[in-house]
ZAPADO-930236 format. One record per residue (C-alpha): residue in three letters; y, x, z. Coordinates in steps of 0.25 Angstrom, whole numbers, plus 5000, padded with zeros to 4 digits. Each point is the difference from the previous one (the first is absolute). Example, Ala and Ser with C-alpha at 12.3 -4.5 7.8 and 13.67 -1.06 7.14 Angstrom:
ZAPADO-930236
Ala498250495031/Ser501450064998/
end
This chain:
ZAPADO-930236
Met555855675466/Lys500449884991/Lys499150044989/Leu498950025010/Tyr500349865006/Thr500049944986/Val498750064997/Tyr499449955013/Leu500549864997/Leu499450014986/Val498750045005/Ala500049895010/Phe500349904990/Leu498950054990/Gly499050005012/Val500449855004/Ala499949964985/His498750074998/Glu499449935012/Ala500549874995/Tyr499450024987/Thr498750055005/Arg499949885010/Gln500349914988/His499050064990/Ala498950055010/Pro498749934998/Arg499749895010/Val498950055009/Asn498949905005/His499550055013/Thr498949905001/Val498650075002/Leu498949934995/Leu498750025008/Asn498549954998/Asn500249964986/Gln498750054995/Thr499649874993/Arg501450004994/Ile500449865005/Val501450045000/Pro500849984991/Leu499449855000/Arg499549954987/Asp499349874995/Leu501149925005/Gln499549874994/Arg498850005010/Arg500850045013/Asn500549915011/Ile500950095007/Ala500649995015/Tyr500850105007/Ile500049995015/Met501050065010/Tyr500749975013/Asn501249914998/Asn500950095009/Glu500050114990/Pro501349984993/Ala500050144994/Leu498749974993/Ser500549864994/Val500350064986/Phe498550034999/Gly499649864996/Glu501249984991/Ile499550124991/Leu498549965001/Lys500449864994/Arg500750074988/Tyr498650044995/Ala499149895004/Pro499949875009/Ala499950045014/Asp500049915013/Ala500650055013/Leu499249985013/Pro500550045013/Ile499250095010/Pro499949915013/Ala500750065012/Gln498949975009/Ala498650054997/Asp499349875004/Ala500649944987/Tyr499350104991/Arg498949914997/Gln501049904994/Leu500550124991/Asp498650034996/Gly499849864996/Ala501349994992/Leu499650134992/Lys498649944995/Phe500549964986/Tyr500750134997/Asn499250114993/Thr501150115001/Leu500750035013/Val501250095003/Phe500350035015/Val501450055002/Leu500150085013/Asn500950095008/Thr499150125006/Ala500349955014/Asp499249884996/Leu498850094998/Ala499850015015/Asn499549855000/Lys498550025000/Arg499749854998/Leu501049994988/Leu499350124994/Gln498649935002/Leu500649884993/Ile500550084988/Asn498750074999/Ala499249875000/Gln500749954988/Ala499550114991/Val498749935000/Gly500049934986/Lys501550024998/Glu500950124995/Val500950045012/Ile501250104999/Leu500850055011/Ala501550034999/Val500450095012/Phe501450055003/Gly500450105011/Asp499450115008/Gly498850074993/Thr499450045013/Lys499549865002/Leu499250004987/Ala498850065008/Glu499849865005/Leu499649964986/Asp498950114999/Phe498949894999/Phe500749924988/His499550024986/Phe500949914992/Pro501450054994/Ile501150045009/Ala501450024995/Trp500850085011/Asn501450035000/Pro500750085011/Glu501349924999/Ile500349865003/Thr501249984990/Glu500249904989/Thr499850114990/Ala498750045007/Val499549855001/Lys500349984985/Asn499350124996/Ser498849965008/Ala499949864994/Met500250064986/Ser499050105002/Ile498949895003/Phe500349944986/Gly500350134992/Gly501549974999/Thr500150155005/Ala499150115000/Cys499450065012/Thr500050155001/Ala500350045014/Arg499050075010/Leu499950005015/Pro500950115005/Gln499150035011/Ser498649975006/Phe500049875008/Ser498549995002/Ala498750064994/Arg500149884990/Tyr501550014997/Ala500250154998/Ser501250084995/Gly500149984985/Ala499249874999/Gly500449904990/Phe499749934987/Thr500850014988/Thr500349874991/Glu500949984988/Gln501149894998/Thr499449894992/Arg501049885003/Leu501549985001/Glu500750085011/Tyr501149935008/Ala500750115007/Gly501550024994/Val500550094990/Asp500250135008/Ala498950074994/Leu500649984986/Gly501450045003/Ile500649874995/Asp501449975006/His499649865005/Thr501349975006/Arg500750024987/Leu498949924992/Glu500049895009/Ala501649994999/Lys499849994985/Ile499049895000/Asp500749935011/Ala501249994991/Ile499349954988/Leu499349895008/Ala501249965007/Glu500649984986/Ala498849924995/Ile500149915012/Arg501549994999/Glu500049964986/Arg498849905003/Ala499150074991/Thr498949985011/Pro500149965014/Gly499150115005/Ala499050114995/Val499050115005/Val500150144994/Met498850095002/Ala499850144994/Ile498850105001/Lys500150144996/Ser498850094999/Gly499249905009/Gln501149995010/Val500949885003/Ile501450064998/Phe500849865001/Glu499749865005/Lys501049905004/Ala500349864999/Tyr501349944997/Gly500749865001/Tyr499349875003/His499049914994/Thr501149904996/Tyr501550004999/Asp500149915013/Arg499650135007/Gln499049935009/Arg498950114999/Arg500250154998/Thr499150064990/Ala498950095005/Val499350124994/Ser498749925002/Asp500549874993/Ile499149954989/Phe500749984986/Asp499649934987/Leu499750114991/Ala500149924987/Ser499650094988/Ile499550115009/Thr498849925000/Lys499750054986/Ile499850145005/Ala499549985014/Ala499049894998/Thr499649974986/Thr500150144994/Pro499250075011/Ala498949904998/Ile500050034985/Met500050155003/Arg498849995009/Leu499249924990/Thr500550094988/Glu499550135007/Arg498749945004/Asp499849964985/Ile499949855004/Ile501249974990/Asn500450084988/Leu501550004997/Asp499750004985/Ser499249875001/Thr500649874998/Met500349875007/Gly498949934993/Tyr499050105004/Tyr500349975015/Leu500449865000/Leu499249894993/Gln501349915002/Ala500750094990/Gln499049994989/Gly500549914990/Thr501550035003/Asn501050084993/Lys499850105012/Lys498550034998/Asp500250144993/Thr501250045010/Lys499750135006/Leu500150035015/Arg500850134997/Asp501049924993/Ile500149905011/Met500250115011/Leu501150064991/His500749864998/Glu499850024985/Ala499049894997/Gly501049914994/Phe500049905012/Val501249915002/Pro500850065011/Phe500049885009/Ile499549855001/Ala500949915009/Phe498849925005/Tyr500949935011/Gln500949944990/His498849924994/Leu499649945013/Lys499749854998/Pro500249895011/Gly498850005008/Asp499750154999/Leu500750035014/Ser499949935013/Thr500650025014/Asp498749985007/Ser498750084998/Ser498749934997/Ala498750024991/Ala500849974988/Tyr501250095004/Ala499350115007/Val500850124995/Lys501250035008/Val501350054992/Ala501050015012/Asp500249925013/Ser499849854997/Cys499750034986/Tyr498649994994/Ile499650004985/Arg498949924994/Thr498650075003/Gly499550074987/Tyr501450014994/Tyr499850154997/Glu498649994994/Asp500349874992/Ile501450024996/Met500650145002/Trp498950094996/Pro499649924987/Thr501550004996/Met500050155001/Leu498850024992/Gln500649914989/Ser501450055000/Lys500650074989/Leu499650144996/Asn500950104993/Ala499650134993/Ser499550105010/Gly500650145001/Ser501449975004/Tyr500450005015/Val500349865006/Tyr499949995015/Ser499249885003/Asp499549945013/Val498849944992/Ser499450144999/Met499750005015/Tyr499549865000/Val499050054990/Met499650135007/Lys499849925013/Glu499049914993/Ile499350114994/Ala499950085013/Glu499549875008/His498949984989/Gln499550145001/Thr500050015015/Gly499649865003/Leu501050005011/Pro501449935001/Ile501050114998/Gln500649985014/Asp498750035006/Tyr499650124991/Ile501350085003/Gln499949985015/Gln498550045000/Glu500250124991/Phe501450055003/Tyr500849945010/Arg499149995012/Pro499450144998/Leu501450064998/Gly500549945013/Met501049914992/Gln500249885010/Thr501049914995/Ala499850024985/Gly499349874993/Tyr500249874994/Leu500449875008/Pro500650075012/Arg500349875008/Arg498549995002/Arg500050135008/Phe501450025006/Asp501049925007/Lys501149974990/Ser501150065008/His499550144996/Ile500149964985/Val501350014993/Pro500449874993/Thr500450004986/Glu500749894992/Asn500449875005/Asp499349934988/Lys500949874997/Thr499349974986/Phe498550015001/Arg499550015015/Lys501349955006/Thr499850095013/Leu500350145005/Leu498950094996/Gln499450085011/Gly498650064999/Tyr499849924986/Val500150084988/His501449994993/Asp499450014986/Gln499849854995/Gly498850034992/Ala499350085010/Ala500349895010/Met499449894991/Ala498750094999/Gly499949985015/Gly500850135004/Ile499050094994/Ala500350064986/Gly499950144993/His501450014998/Ala500649955013/Gly499649955014/Leu499850135008/Phe500750025013/Ala500150125009/Ser500850095009/Ala500650134996/Asn499050085008/Asp498949944992/Leu500650034987/Ala500350145005/Ile498550025002/Tyr499649954986/Gly501150094994/Gln499550125007/Leu498649964995/Leu500550014986/Leu500850135003/Asn498750065005/Arg499449964987/Gly499049915006/Thr499750055014/Tyr500549955014/Gly499450015014/Gly499050104996/Glu499449904990/Arg500050004985/Tyr500449864994/Phe500250044985/Lys499750124992/Ala501250094997/Glu499949984985/Thr500149855002/Ile501350015008/Asp500550104989/Leu499649904989/Phe500649885005/Thr501350065006/Ser500450094988/Arg500749954987/Gln498949934992/Ser500949944989/Ala500650054987/Thr501049885000/Ser500549995015/Arg500050085013/Arg498949935006/Gly498750045006/Leu498849915002/Gly500549895009/Phe501150105006/Asp501450014996/Arg500650144999/Trp501250094998/Asp500849974988/Pro500250114990/Asp501349944995/Thr500850075011/Ala501249914997/Lys499349895008/His499850095012/Tyr498749935003/Pro499649995011/Ser501150095005/Asn500850124996/Leu499250105006/Ala498649954999/Ser499050104992/Asp499449964987/Ala498649995008/Thr500549885008/Phe499249875000/Gly500049875008/His500649864998/Thr501149915004/Gly499949865005/Tyr500949884996/Thr500249975015/Gly500850135002/Thr498850105002/Cys499550134995/Ile499150115002/Trp500150134992/Ile499150125001/Asp500550144995/Pro498950105000/Lys500950124997/Ala500949975012/Gln498849955008/Leu500849885004/Val499649865002/Tyr501249905001/Ile500049865004/Phe501149905000/Leu499749855005/Ser501149895000/Asn500249854997/Arg501150014990/Val499649854995/His500449945014/Pro500649905001/Ala500150004984/Val499750104989/Ser501050104999/Asn500150134991/Lys501050085009/Leu498950095005/Ile499750044986/Ser501550004995/Leu500450095013/Asn498750094997/Ile499749995015/Arg498550044998/Gly500350124991/Arg501250055008/Val499150005013/Gln498950084992/Asp501150104995/Ala500450025015/Leu498650045003/Tyr499950104989/Glu501450065004/Ala499550025014/Ile498750064996/Asn500750104990/Ala501050045010/Ser498950045010/Lys499550104990/Ser501450074999/
end
């Protein structure tokens, strides 16, 4: 009897364990059924041409997360459906400047004939999508609608997230109507789509022990903040297109006045090299507008007659051109070069209440770089001058300022909403994490003005620094690279272009073209102990990094402001970024066992 009872307990235990394992490792199911998608409007594409609004009743708290997810993919404005039908004309007027409308409704709302008339009228000249939740028997009310309908039988947070993600391709639609609800919406109806963008749905489908992973990363960041390596940070990781970790830590500053948020905007420092200048050069290279084996003198008239006229672009991208590593321009400022007030003579803003003489970059900085010492090429010497040069070449060949070119060609089409130069022109400074309290050059706390002195003197726009972004925007860019050039159903680069620039291209260093890479000297453990030899990305002086590992299908982002209130090397000496990266690998590897 005891043996029988023991066997019973063992079977029961194994059953519970199997159920827990199955629940943890079971693929996440999207029950959203996509209807009326003959013209393939869903998933949405061409984001750069869209003005999006989502419209719903204010008294639908269960649906509130819908807008949060939409805004991960593209700018979207929320507009309420009036409680009184006589106010529909005002809503109609408010919608006239939007070309893409998403109406979010409970199936109980489908009994409102005047509301349905309003919605149907919007389809004239606009693209309309209906997100419906609840009892499918009400779908018969929509028989006369011909635009896409995303229907989910449940009204849960998961269902609402899935519906919003489905509209942008964050998750695939494969579900079908379980029964016939009308002649138009018959059993088995539904369109199939593929995932084309990031998925924000947790880690359950990947079997990752999120609780354990979070505890490890929490401990590492607690140490970083306690040791004053940085007052705060954001960590984000994407595995196989799915966000597996995203969390903000600490505060903007050590006075603990404003908590760090995952949506905060950080000074990316040298990540600018691979997220602004390098993609511009990649685009121009694959279109045969520039040739990496041509010279500075060929593309820049100003370089002719200098010691750099025969310098090859390939050597510049590899940091093997022989350039000096750094020119401390700010140390050579003369009385009268700076002013606390703006004017025609001092039109370039360097920081709050700090302006530099108009034309200083063109008259002083750029000629100084062109005339600077040139050592023999072929040896690796990391140099910021390299990306000043490549920015100039890109602008000469595109005919556009680099800040406009990258927005037009990459950021807006990709749905990157915060990435760009000069963030104070676009965002309230409270959303931008401050960096150094500069007591020598600009004599102010830097918040929304680039930390790098040379980039600041160039007006905040340079090839090596000046870019600001949130973690989510970097995640989008990282996934584009991991996908070898595609994102959101669009191709931005040829796969061979991504492979060329991100793979090791030097016989003397670990570098790719513009990109930093995994170090073959394993004693350096760079960028981390467990990163694969295929890993590429870049770090930033302000305490940032992005690393993409094709073998692990992992994008890792770490954003911090280690230079606040003054430059500190503790983030590096404590190996905070590398240890967090390893914690992610450990969690992923454990999920496979």
